[in-house]
C-alpha positions in Angstrom: 53.4 -6.5 13.5 55.9 -8.8 15.3 59.4 -7.4 16.1 61.8 -9.9 17.8 64.7 -8.3 19.8 67.5 -10.3 21.4 69.0 -8.5 24.4 70.9 -9.3 27.7 68.3 -7.8 30.1 64.6 -6.8 30.0 63.6 -4.6 32.8 59.8 -4.4 33.4 59.0 -1.2 35.3 60.1 2.3 34.9 59.8 3.6 38.5 62.8 4.6 40.6 64.1 1.1 41.1 63.4 -0.2 37.7 65.1 2.7 36.1 68.1 2.6 38.3 68.3 -1.2 37.5 68.3 -0.5 33.7 70.9 2.3 34.1 73.1 0.3 36.5 73.2 -2.9 34.1 73.7 -0.7 31.0 76.7 0.8 32.8 78.2 -2.7 33.4 78.1 -3.1 29.6 74.9 -5.1 29.1 72.3 -4.6 26.4 69.1 -3.6 28.2 65.5 -2.9 27.4 63.2 -1.0 29.7 59.5 -1.7 29.5 57.0 0.7 31.2 53.2 1.0 30.9 53.0 4.8 31.0 55.6 7.4 30.1 56.1 9.4 33.4 54.6 12.9 33.5 57.3 15.5 33.7 58.3 16.7 37.2 57.0 20.3 38.0 58.7 22.6 40.4 55.3 24.1 41.5 53.6 20.7 42.3 55.5 18.9 44.9 55.0 15.2 44.8 53.2 14.0 47.9 55.3 10.6 47.7 58.7 11.4 49.2 61.6 9.1 50.4 64.2 9.6 53.1 67.1 8.5 50.8 70.1 6.7 52.6 73.8 7.6 51.9 74.6 4.3 50.1 71.7 4.9 47.6 72.6 8.5 47.0 76.0 7.2 46.0 74.4 4.7 43.7 72.2 7.3 41.9 75.4 9.6 41.7 77.3 7.0 40.0 74.4 6.5 37.5 74.4 10.2 36.5 71.1 10.8 38.3 72.0 12.6 41.6 73.4 15.8 40.2 70.2 16.6 38.3 68.2 15.9 41.5 70.5 18.1 43.5 70.0 21.0 41.1 66.3 20.7 41.1 65.2 20.1 44.8 66.1 17.9 47.7 66.8 18.5 51.4 69.3 17.0 53.6 68.4 16.1 57.1 71.2 16.3 59.7 69.3 14.8 62.7 66.7 12.3 63.7 64.5 12.3 66.7 62.3 9.3 67.7 60.1 9.1 70.8 57.2 7.4 72.2 53.8 9.0 73.2 53.7 6.9 76.4 56.8 8.6 77.7 60.3 7.5 78.4 63.5 8.5 76.6 64.3 9.6 73.1 66.4 8.1 70.5 68.5 10.7 68.7 70.9 10.6 65.7 73.1 13.6 64.8 75.2 13.9 61.7 78.1 15.5 63.6 78.4 12.4 65.9 79.0 10.2 62.8 81.4 12.7 61.1 79.0 13.4 58.2 77.3 16.6 56.9 74.0 14.8 56.7 72.3 11.5 57.6 70.3 11.3 54.4 68.1 13.4 52.0 64.4 13.9 51.6 63.5 13.6 47.9 60.3 13.3 45.8 59.4 10.3 44.0 58.5 12.2 40.8 61.7 14.0 40.7 63.8 10.9 41.0 61.9 9.2 38.3 62.1 12.3 36.1 65.9 12.7 36.4 66.4 8.9 36.0 64.5 8.9 32.8 66.6 11.9 31.6 69.7 9.7 32.3 68.4 6.9 30.0 69.1 9.0 26.9 72.8 8.6 27.2 72.9 4.9 28.0 71.6 3.1 24.9 68.8 1.5 26.9 66.0 0.6 24.6 62.8 2.1 26.1 59.4 0.6 25.3 56.8 3.0 26.7 53.9 2.9 26.8 54.0 -0.8 26.5 52.8 -3.7 28.7 54.0 -7.3 29.1 51.2 -9.6 28.2 53.0 -12.9 28.0 56.2 -14.8 29.4 57.9 -18.0 28.3 60.5 -19.0 30.9 61.4 -22.1 33.0 64.3 -23.3 35.1 65.8 -25.2 32.1 65.7 -22.2 29.7 68.7 -19.9 29.1 66.5 -17.0 28.0 63.2 -15.4 28.9 60.7 -14.5 26.1 58.4 -11.6 26.7 55.6 -10.4 24.5 54.4 -6.8 24.7 51.0 -5.5 24.0 52.3 -3.7 20.9 53.5 -7.0 19.4 57.2 -6.6 20.2 58.9 -9.7 21.4 61.8 -9.5 23.7 64.3 -12.4 24.2 66.6 -11.8 27.1 69.1 -13.8 29.1 67.2 -12.4 32.1 64.0 -10.5 32.7 63.5 -8.3 35.8 60.3 -7.7 37.5 60.5 -4.2 38.9 56.9 -3.2 38.1 55.6 -2.6 41.6 53.5 -4.4 44.4 51.0 -5.7 41.9 53.7 -6.8 39.5 52.5 -8.4 36.2 55.7 -10.2 35.4 55.9 -11.6 38.9 52.5 -13.2 38.4 53.4 -14.5 34.9 56.5 -16.1 36.4 54.2 -18.1 39.0 55.8 -16.6 42.1 53.7 -16.7 45.2 53.5 -13.7 47.5 52.9 -13.8 51.4 50.7 -10.7 52.3 49.7 -9.2 55.5 47.3 -6.1 55.6 48.0 -3.9 58.6 44.6 -2.4 58.4 46.3 1.0 58.4 46.8 3.8 56.0 49.6 6.2 55.7 48.1 9.8 55.4 50.5 12.0 53.5 50.7 15.8 52.7 52.9 18.9 53.2 52.5 21.2 56.3 54.0 24.4 57.7 55.0 24.5 61.3 55.1 27.3 63.8 58.8 26.6 64.5 61.5 25.5 62.1 62.1 21.8 61.5 65.8 22.1 62.4 66.8 19.9 59.3 65.6 17.0 61.5 63.5 13.9 60.7 61.0 13.6 63.6 59.0 10.4 64.4 56.6 9.9 67.3 55.2 6.5 68.1 51.4 6.6 68.9 49.1 3.6 69.8 47.5 4.2 66.4 50.9 4.0 64.5 53.9 6.2 63.9 53.8 9.9 62.8 56.7 11.3 61.0 57.6 15.0 60.0 60.3 15.0 57.3 62.1 18.3 56.6 61.9 20.0 53.2 63.9 22.7 51.6 61.4 25.7 51.9 60.9 25.1 55.7 57.8 23.0 55.3 57.5 19.3 56.3 56.3 16.3 54.6 54.1 14.1 57.0 53.5 10.4 57.0 50.8 9.7 59.6 49.8 6.0 60.1 46.4 5.5 61.3 43.8 2.7 61.2 41.8 2.6 58.0 38.6 4.3 59.6 40.7 6.9 61.4 42.6 7.9 58.2 39.2 8.2 56.3 38.0 10.5 59.2 41.1 12.8 59.2 41.2 13.1 55.4 37.5 14.4 55.5 38.4 17.1 58.0 38.8 20.7 56.8 42.4 22.2 56.9 41.8 23.9 60.3 40.5 20.8 62.1 43.2 18.6 60.4 45.9 21.1 61.6 44.7 20.9 65.3 44.4 17.1 65.3 47.9 16.8 63.7 49.5 19.4 66.2 48.0 17.4 69.1 49.1 14.1 67.7 52.6 15.4 67.3 52.7 16.9 70.8 53.2 20.3 69.3 56.7 19.5 69.0 57.2 22.0 66.2 54.3 24.3 67.4 51.2 24.5 65.5 51.0 22.7 62.1 48.9 24.0 59.2 48.2 22.0 55.9 49.9 23.4 52.7 48.7 20.9 50.3 45.9 18.4 49.5 46.2 15.2 51.4 46.2 11.5 50.3 46.3 8.0 52.0 47.6 4.8 50.8 47.2 1.4 52.3 49.9 -0.3 54.4 50.8 -4.1 54.0 53.7 -6.4 54.4 54.3 -8.3 51.2 57.1 -10.8 50.6 57.7 -12.9 47.4 58.6 -16.6 48.0 61.8 -16.2 46.1 63.5 -13.5 44.1 64.3 -15.7 41.2 62.2 -18.1 39.0 63.7 -19.4 35.9 65.2 -16.6 34.1 63.1 -14.0 35.9 64.4 -11.9 38.8 62.2 -9.9 41.1 63.2 -6.8 43.0 61.9 -3.5 44.6 58.2 -3.5 45.6 57.6 -6.4 43.3 59.7 -8.5 45.7 59.1 -6.7 49.1 56.7 -4.2 50.5 57.5 -3.2 54.1 55.9 -0.8 56.7 57.0 2.8 56.0 57.9 3.6 59.6 61.6 3.5 59.0 61.4 5.0 55.5 63.3 1.9 54.0 61.1 0.8 51.2 62.9 2.3 48.2 66.3 2.0 49.9 65.8 -1.7 50.1 64.9 -1.8 46.3 67.9 0.2 45.3 70.1 -2.1 47.4 68.7 -5.0 45.2 69.9 -3.1 42.3 73.3 -2.3 43.7 73.9 -5.9 44.7 72.9 -7.2 41.1 75.2 -4.7 39.4 77.9 -5.7 41.6 77.4 -9.3 40.9 77.5 -8.5 37.0 80.5 -6.5 37.3 82.4 -9.0 39.3 81.5 -11.7 36.8 82.6 -9.7 33.9 85.9 -8.7 35.5 86.7 -12.4 36.1 85.5 -13.4 32.6 82.6 -15.4 34.0 79.1 -15.8 33.0 77.1 -13.0 34.8 73.8 -14.9 34.2 74.9 -18.2 35.4 72.0 -19.7 37.4 74.3 -20.3 40.5 75.0 -16.4 40.5 71.4 -15.5 40.1 70.4 -17.9 42.9 73.1 -16.5 45.3 71.8 -13.0 44.6 68.3 -13.9 45.2 69.1 -15.8 48.5 71.2 -12.9 49.9 68.7 -10.2 49.0 65.6 -12.1 50.1 67.3 -12.9 53.4 68.1 -9.1 54.0 64.7 -8.0 52.8 62.7 -10.6 55.0 64.7 -9.6 58.0 64.0 -5.9 57.4 60.2 -6.5 56.7 59.7 -8.5 60.0 61.9 -6.1 62.0 59.7 -3.3 61.0 56.5 -5.3 61.5 57.8 -6.0 65.1 58.5 -2.4 65.8 55.1 -1.4 64.6 53.4 -4.1 66.7 55.3 -3.3 69.9 54.7 0.5 69.8 51.1 0.1 68.7 50.4 -2.2 71.6 48.6 -0.9 74.8 49.9 -3.9 76.9 51.3 -2.7 80.2 54.7 -4.4 79.8 55.4 -3.1 76.3 54.2 0.4 77.2 56.5 0.5 80.3 59.5 -0.8 78.4 59.6 0.8 75.0 60.1 4.4 76.0 63.1 3.6 78.3 64.5 1.3 75.7 64.5 4.2 73.1 66.2 6.4 75.6 68.8 3.7 76.6 69.7 3.1 72.9 70.1 6.9 72.4 72.5 7.1 75.4 74.7 4.3 74.1 76.8 5.6 71.2 77.8 2.3 69.8 74.2 1.2 69.7 73.0 4.3 68.0 75.9 4.3 65.6 75.1 0.6 64.7 71.5 1.3 64.1 72.1 4.4 61.9 74.8 2.8 59.9 72.4 -0.2 59.2 69.7 2.3 58.1 72.4 4.2 55.9 73.5 1.0 54.2 77.1 1.8 55.3 
């Protein structure tokens, strides 16, 4: 059965970024449909999600404006007040403290599954048409068209002024739009899990640079920490196979026992690390954002933050056009949004790439310089303030 629906925007992808995009554009008065391949499983209090984000202040504000943040706060999240970054090769330490910036916190540690769950709850009051489970199977769109035509696997046909690819790193809509992607595999995996530590985490996000990659401990509300341990592929496979006691000993040693002995509290998992950038964030009537547009190294915890900033910039553009009685979907506006976002996302991706390369290098010059450089940045308040404000999106 064919069902044709004419709308303003079709968002493909119902993760954190895609759902935020649907909510934000509906809030600007647009008629929006959201297409997701699988209805998300309900979040469970007794099963913490291994995938967590260090959410920045600007994006917490965005989610608050969309009616999502209050539900997340009531369920579970943990603010971090400090950050400590140091190099295993020695030298100084880069430190950020909320008090120095006149804030109560630097950011929040939040589970992906909880964000998705509360975002979907917020959809009910917006009028967004949800198609789930449903997959996109065909696209008709070109530079000269004023609409994108999408066909779903249940026979539904969506005709939208723009279609938005927010369906992840392996985006189907991006591929159907013919957009090329530049990829670089780091040959590393991020090992994740929850651990208890002998000493309290001090509401601090900790990160130690090792020759194998960075190791982060992120503070959680029950006193535990979520870890992201970047390792070469073979090393990641080895530590995943360790029993809990052996894993705890190796983790404690890798972290220089900064919080005392570490003990696993959860199963562990690992995900491959790569840099991935789309050639353009617009093609015809298709816009690309979030992981569909850019995948970055997790060392700075900026992946989801960059995606939500794509959303915020798009919603701002639509709002300004509507207030000025302009055409929010004019090609010149879409191109300007795409250029600005790709510029920022490319800069971020290569900056994180460069940091990872420098701190993973065992060259004499980089080893001698990188620790003192961290310490110097930490002792220069204007530099530290600039770095944190960039990370926080302020």
